[in-house]
Each structure stands twice: as structure tokens, then as C-alpha cells.
C-alpha positions in Angstrom: 0.0 0.0 -0.1 2.6 2.5 1.1 4.6 1.6 -2.6 1.4 2.4 -4.4 0.8 5.7 -2.4 4.4 6.5 -3.3 4.2 5.8 -7.0 1.1 7.8 -7.1 2.7 10.6 -5.5 5.6 10.7 -8.0 3.1 10.4 -10.8 1.1 13.3 -9.5 4.6 15.3 -9.2 5.5 14.4 -12.7 2.2 15.2 -14.0 2.1 18.6 -12.4 5.5 19.4 -13.6 4.5 18.5 -16.9 1.4 20.8 -17.0 3.3 23.8 -15.5 5.8 23.2 -18.4 3.2 23.1 -21.0 1.6 26.1 -19.1 4.8 28.1 -19.2 5.9 27.6 -22.9 2.2 28.1 -23.8 2.2 31.6 -22.0 5.6 32.2 -23.9 4.5 31.5 -27.5 1.1 33.0 -26.9 2.4 36.5 -25.7 5.0 36.5 -28.8 2.0 35.9 -31.0 0.3 38.9 -29.3 3.1 41.1 -29.6 3.8 40.2 -33.1 0.2 41.3 -33.9 1.0 44.8 -32.1 4.0 45.0 -34.0 2.3 44.5 -37.4 -0.3 47.1 -36.4 2.7 49.5 -35.5 4.2 49.0 -38.8 1.4 49.5 -40.8 0.6 52.8 -39.3 4.1 53.9 -39.9 3.8 53.0 -43.6 0.6 55.2 -43.7 2.1 58.1 -42.0 5.5 57.9 -43.7 5.5 56.0 -46.8 8.6 57.3 -48.1 10.8 57.0 -45.1 9.7 53.9 -43.0 12.2 51.7 -44.7 15.1 54.1 -44.7 17.9 53.9 -42.4 21.6 54.8 -42.5 24.6 52.7 -41.5 27.0 55.0 -39.8 30.4 54.4 -41.2 32.4 57.0 -39.2 32.6 56.9 -35.5 31.8 60.0 -33.6 34.6 62.0 -31.6 33.6 61.0 -28.2 34.3 57.4 -29.1 38.0 58.2 -29.3 38.2 60.5 -26.3 41.5 59.5 -24.6 40.2 60.5 -21.1 38.0 57.4 -21.1 41.0 54.8 -21.7 42.7 52.7 -24.2 41.0 50.5 -26.9 42.3 46.9 -26.4 41.5 43.7 -28.0 41.8 40.2 -26.7 41.1 37.0 -28.6 39.9 34.0 -26.2 41.8 30.7 -27.1 38.6 28.6 -26.0 35.9 30.2 -28.0 37.8 31.7 -30.6 36.3 35.1 -30.3 37.7 38.6 -30.2 36.5 40.8 -27.6 37.0 44.6 -27.7 37.5 46.6 -24.3 38.3 50.1 -23.1 40.8 50.0 -20.1 42.2 52.7 -17.8 44.1 53.0 -14.5 47.3 51.3 -13.6 47.8 47.9 -14.3 48.0 45.6 -11.3 45.6 47.7 -9.4 42.4 45.9 -8.3 40.1 45.1 -11.5 36.8 46.6 -11.7 35.0 45.0 -14.8 31.9 46.6 -16.1 29.2 44.8 -18.1 26.7 46.8 -20.4 23.1 46.2 -20.9 20.9 46.3 -24.2 20.9 48.2 -26.4 24.4 49.5 -25.3 28.1 49.0 -25.4 31.2 49.9 -23.5 30.4 53.6 -23.9 27.6 53.5 -21.4 30.1 53.4 -18.6 32.0 56.3 -19.6 31.3 58.4 -16.4 32.7 55.4 -14.3 35.8 55.0 -16.4 36.8 58.4 -15.4 35.9 58.1 -11.8 37.2 54.8 -10.6 40.4 54.7 -12.8 42.5 56.5 -9.8 42.3 53.6 -7.7 41.3 50.7 -10.1 42.3 49.0 -13.1 38.7 49.9 -14.9 37.7 48.0 -17.9 34.4 48.4 -19.8 33.7 45.3 -22.3 32.0 45.3 -25.5 30.0 41.8 -24.8 29.8 39.4 -27.5 27.7 40.4 -30.5 28.0 44.2 -29.4 30.2 47.1 -30.6 33.8 46.1 -31.9 33.7 42.4 -30.4 33.0 39.4 -32.6 29.7 38.6 -33.5 28.8 34.9 -33.8 26.2 34.2 -36.3 24.1 31.4 -34.3 21.5 32.3 -32.0 22.6 29.3 -29.7 26.0 31.0 -29.6 24.5 33.7 -27.1 22.9 31.2 -24.6 24.1 32.6 -20.7 26.5 30.0 -19.9 28.8 31.1 -22.8 28.3 34.6 -21.7 29.3 33.8 -18.3 32.3 32.0 -19.5 33.4 34.8 -21.5 33.5 37.1 -18.4 35.5 34.4 -16.6 37.8 34.0 -19.6 38.3 38.0 -19.7 39.2 38.3 -16.2 41.7 35.6 -16.6 43.2 36.9 -19.8 43.6 40.6 -18.0 45.7 38.6 -15.3 43.3 38.4 -12.5 41.4 36.0 -10.4 38.9 38.2 -8.7 37.5 41.6 -9.8 34.6 44.2 -8.5 32.0 43.3 -11.1 29.5 46.0 -12.2 26.6 45.3 -14.5 23.6 47.0 -15.8 20.5 45.5 -17.5 21.6 42.5 -19.3 25.2 42.9 -18.0 23.6 42.8 -14.8 21.8 39.5 -15.3 25.4 38.0 -16.6 27.1 39.5 -13.6 24.5 37.9 -11.0 25.2 34.5 -12.8 28.9 35.1 -12.7 28.7 35.5 -8.9 26.3 32.4 -8.6 28.6 30.1 -10.6 32.2 31.7 -10.0 31.8 32.8 -6.4 35.7 33.1 -5.9 35.9 35.5 -8.8 33.6 38.1 -7.4 34.9 40.3 -4.7 32.0 42.4 -4.7 29.1 42.6 -6.9 27.3 45.7 -8.1 24.1 45.7 -10.2 22.1 48.5 -11.6 18.5 47.9 -12.6 18.5 44.3 -13.0 16.9 41.9 -10.6 18.2 38.6 -9.6 17.1 36.2 -12.5 14.8 33.8 -10.4 13.3 37.1 -9.0 12.4 38.3 -12.3 10.9 35.0 -13.4 8.9 34.4 -10.2 7.6 38.2 -10.2 6.7 38.5 -13.9 4.6 35.2 -13.9 2.7 36.5 -10.7 2.5 40.2 -11.6 0.5 41.0 -15.0 1.7 44.8 -14.9 5.4 43.4 -15.0 4.6 40.8 -17.9 3.4 43.8 -20.0 6.4 45.8 -19.3 8.5 42.8 -20.5 6.6 42.1 -23.5 9.6 43.0 -25.5 11.1 40.0 -24.3 8.4 37.8 -26.2 8.5 40.1 -29.3 12.3 39.6 -29.4 12.0 36.0 -29.7 10.9 36.3 -33.5 13.2 36.1 -36.2 14.3 39.2 -38.3 11.1 41.1 -37.5 12.4 42.9 -34.3 15.5 44.0 -36.4 13.4 45.5 -38.9 11.2 47.3 -36.3 14.2 48.8 -34.4 15.7 50.1 -37.8 12.7 51.6 -39.7 12.7 55.4 -39.7 16.5 55.5 -39.3 16.3 53.5 -35.9 13.6 55.9 -34.3 12.8 53.0 -31.8 16.4 53.0 -30.6 16.7 56.8 -30.4 13.0 57.0 -28.3 14.7 54.6 -25.9 17.0 56.9 -24.7 15.4 60.2 -25.4 11.4 59.8 -25.0 9.8 60.9 -21.6 8.6 57.7 -20.8 11.8 55.4 -21.3 14.7 57.9 -21.6 17.2 59.4 -19.2 15.3 61.8 -16.9 17.9 64.0 -15.3 18.0 67.3 -17.6 21.4 68.1 -17.1 22.5 64.5 -18.0 20.3 63.8 -21.5 22.3 62.2 -24.1 23.9 65.0 -26.5 23.4 64.4 -30.3 27.2 63.1 -30.1 26.1 60.3 -27.6 23.2 59.4 -29.4 25.2 58.9 -32.8 27.8 56.9 -30.6 25.0 54.5 -30.1 23.5 54.5 -33.6 27.0 54.0 -34.8 27.6 50.7 -33.0 24.1 49.4 -33.5 23.7 50.4 -37.1 26.4 48.2 -38.3 25.6 45.0 -40.0 24.4 42.2 -37.7 24.8 44.4 -34.7 21.0 44.2 -33.8 20.7 40.7 -34.3 23.6 40.0 -32.0 22.0 42.1 -29.5 18.6 40.6 -29.6 20.1 37.1 -29.4 20.6 37.4 -26.0 16.8 37.6 -25.3 16.3 34.6 -27.7 18.0 32.2 -25.2 16.4 33.5 -21.9 13.6 31.3 -21.8 15.6 28.1 -22.2 17.6 28.6 -18.9 14.9 29.8 -16.6 14.5 28.8 -13.8 18.0 28.4 -12.5 18.9 25.2 -10.8 21.3 27.0 -8.3 20.6 30.7 -7.3 22.6 31.8 -4.1 24.9 34.6 -4.2 27.8 34.4 -1.7 29.4 37.8 -2.7 28.7 41.2 -1.0 26.0 43.0 -3.2 25.1 46.4 -3.8 21.9 46.9 -5.9 21.2 50.2 -7.3 17.8 50.9 -8.7 16.3 54.0 -10.6 12.9 54.8 -9.1 11.6 55.8 -12.5 12.5 52.6 -14.4 10.1 52.1 -17.2 10.9 48.3 -17.6 11.3 46.7 -14.4 9.0 47.3 -11.2 10.9 48.5 -8.2 9.4 45.5 -5.7 11.7 43.3 -7.4 14.8 44.9 -6.1 13.9 44.1 -2.3 12.9 40.5 -3.3 16.6 40.0 -4.4 17.8 39.9 -0.7 16.2 36.3 -0.4 19.0 34.9 -2.7 21.9 36.7 -1.1 24.0 35.0 1.3 26.4 38.0 2.5 26.0 41.7 2.8 23.4 43.1 0.8 22.6 47.0 0.1 19.9 48.5 -1.8 19.7 51.9 -2.7 16.5 53.4 -4.7 17.4 56.6 -6.7 14.7 58.9 -6.7 13.7 60.4 -10.2 16.3 58.0 -12.0 15.5 56.1 -15.0 16.5 52.8 -16.2 19.8 54.2 -17.6 21.0 54.8 -14.1 24.8 55.1 -14.6 24.4 57.9 -17.3 21.2 59.3 -15.5 22.8 60.1 -12.2 26.6 59.3 -12.5 27.4 61.4 -9.5 25.2 59.6 -7.1 26.0 56.2 -8.5 29.7 56.7 -8.3 29.3 57.9 -4.7 27.1 54.9 -3.8 29.7 52.6 -5.4 32.5 54.4 -3.4 30.9 53.9 -0.2 29.9 50.0 -0.7 33.5 49.2 -1.8 35.1 50.8 1.1 32.9 49.9 3.8 33.2 46.6 5.9 30.9 43.7 5.3 28.7 44.3 8.5 25.0 44.3 9.0 22.6 44.6 6.1 21.7 48.3 5.3 18.9 49.9 3.2 18.1 53.3 2.6 16.6 55.5 0.0 18.0 58.4 -1.8 
């Protein structure tokens, strides 16, 4: 009788897991279909309003001067033997000083860390990487080449190539996701973890499934699963959608004195207008559903999580929930009035908070609003 009950229990658990799995993927593909319909309607409306310019965009051939600003550092390249990929990075500060490694988000590249490169080079060897598929780093053609485990291994290999076995790891948006995963899988490599507007991957998955409002804000995740069409929608009207991400009232930088200059914006368009660049960036999203939820999720490094209060893409409640996965000192700072593009929007506040976190002891947990 006991064996029968045990077998029934296993059967029930297995059936429940299969039902949840089917429900999960039904939700993913159903939402993809809905987002496709919405995007098609937007495209049709654009064609009606701007029939002559909708399908016109310009590949920027010359980098703007700000990308060669020597105060930001030296442009360097490394070819990783294991993957065969060449990575571009900008480095400043003396060799041999502690390494501070910066990982950018979507749709950015190393340039998003310009304010931090200038700030921290006095005491660190600062390195801002173009992650695979971005900027001047190699752009693998297959979608599978952008699986998160490959992206994490990239960072580990780059740290080792630079001659270090530990670093202060700083990540924003997608760079934040990879930074969380690095801290989870290679805790010995991360002296301290600093994440900007990017929740722990388990928090994001659980929260989005339980909060329709966050699911709506994350609709682009589902739209980006489609091949080719998202690249078209981001390119039409000379990359109008990309410009809007950084400049519109709803999603752009919110601090008036820190709005992107025309040259800053051209730097982003230069990087993202290159052939294949958008596909590389979007391939990050095209692998995300295959690896969640995580089988291992604890973070053993001290963590600073900085969060822009006016993030248009991520709800603030996720920030506090990250505490559940951290087995060390945790500091959370909510920065009032700041957007998703936190390190560019409020660089002075961000830099001050990073300095404080780096220099403080790993005492009791602390939380405060700014």
C-alpha cells in the first residue's frame, strides 16, 4: 500500500511538472503571437504616415569623436583561445591595481560606462567590455552562441586574460543578469557585486509570472523571440525606436542635465547600425527562456543593488525581493527620479554609492532611499 501511494505521489508530481511546463511555454508563445500582432499594426501605421521614409535607415560609417576620447581609456582587444572570439574593451588605470569590470546592457556597449571609467581609474584597473555580439567584439552568427552559460564563461575568460582571478564586477540591465550569474557560478571570482537596475534572474521569473503589470512591461522579451522582424522594427525610420529608448519622456534619461548629447546618441547609432549588430544584441533575449528557472541561485558575494525609481521596464518591488538569494552583505539603494539608464542618468550619485560600498566593511545589511 505504501509503495502504491509513493508511486501515485511521484506520478502526480511528474504530471504537475509537465502541466506547468506546457503552461509556461504556452504563455511564452501566446504572448509572442500577441506582440507580433501589435508590432504589425505599428508597422502598418508607420507605412501610412511615412510611406517614403519608413524603410530608410543609415549605417553609420565613421565613429563620432566621443568614442576616441583618450580620457576614457585605451581601446584594447583580446582573443579568447577557448571560444576563438575576439573581444574589444576600453581600459584605464594602472595595471596591477584591483580590477573593476563593467558589463553593459541592451542596447548599449562599453560607452555607457564613460562616467565610471573616469571616476574609478584612480584606484582601479577599470575595464568596460563590449560583450559578445556588441560593438567591436566578435558577432557569432548562430542564436545558440548567446546562451547565458557562454556569456558567463566569456567574462571568466576575460578576467583571467587580464591577469586577475578576482574582480569588482559591475553590471547594468543584461550586463547585470550576466553579473548575477557570474557571482552564482564563480563566487570566488567576484570580490563584490554591483548591479544596476537588474533583478536576480529568479526574482524576475517569479515576479513576472505573478504580476501582469510586469509581464506587460516585459512584452519586448516575447517580441524579440521572433526572427528578423524585431530587427526591422528597430531599424525603420532611421532607428527611431532606438533613439526613443534613450530620449523619450517615458523611457529615456530623466535627469535634465544628463540627457544624451547628439554626439552621444550618434555613438549608440554607430554601434547598433552596423551589419548584424541588432541581431547579436537580440540573440541574448532569444536564449533567455531556455535557461530559466535556475537550478542554483545563491549569491555568496557582497552585493550592492542600485535601482532607478522611474525605471520604465522593471518594477521596483523586485529589487527588495533579491535579498532572498543573497548569503552575504546586501545593500539596496533606490535613487529617486532616476531612469533605467542609471549610470548615465545619475552618475554622481551612482559613483558615490559605489565608492561607499567598496570601502565599507561587510557588516550588517543596510537599506536606504536617496
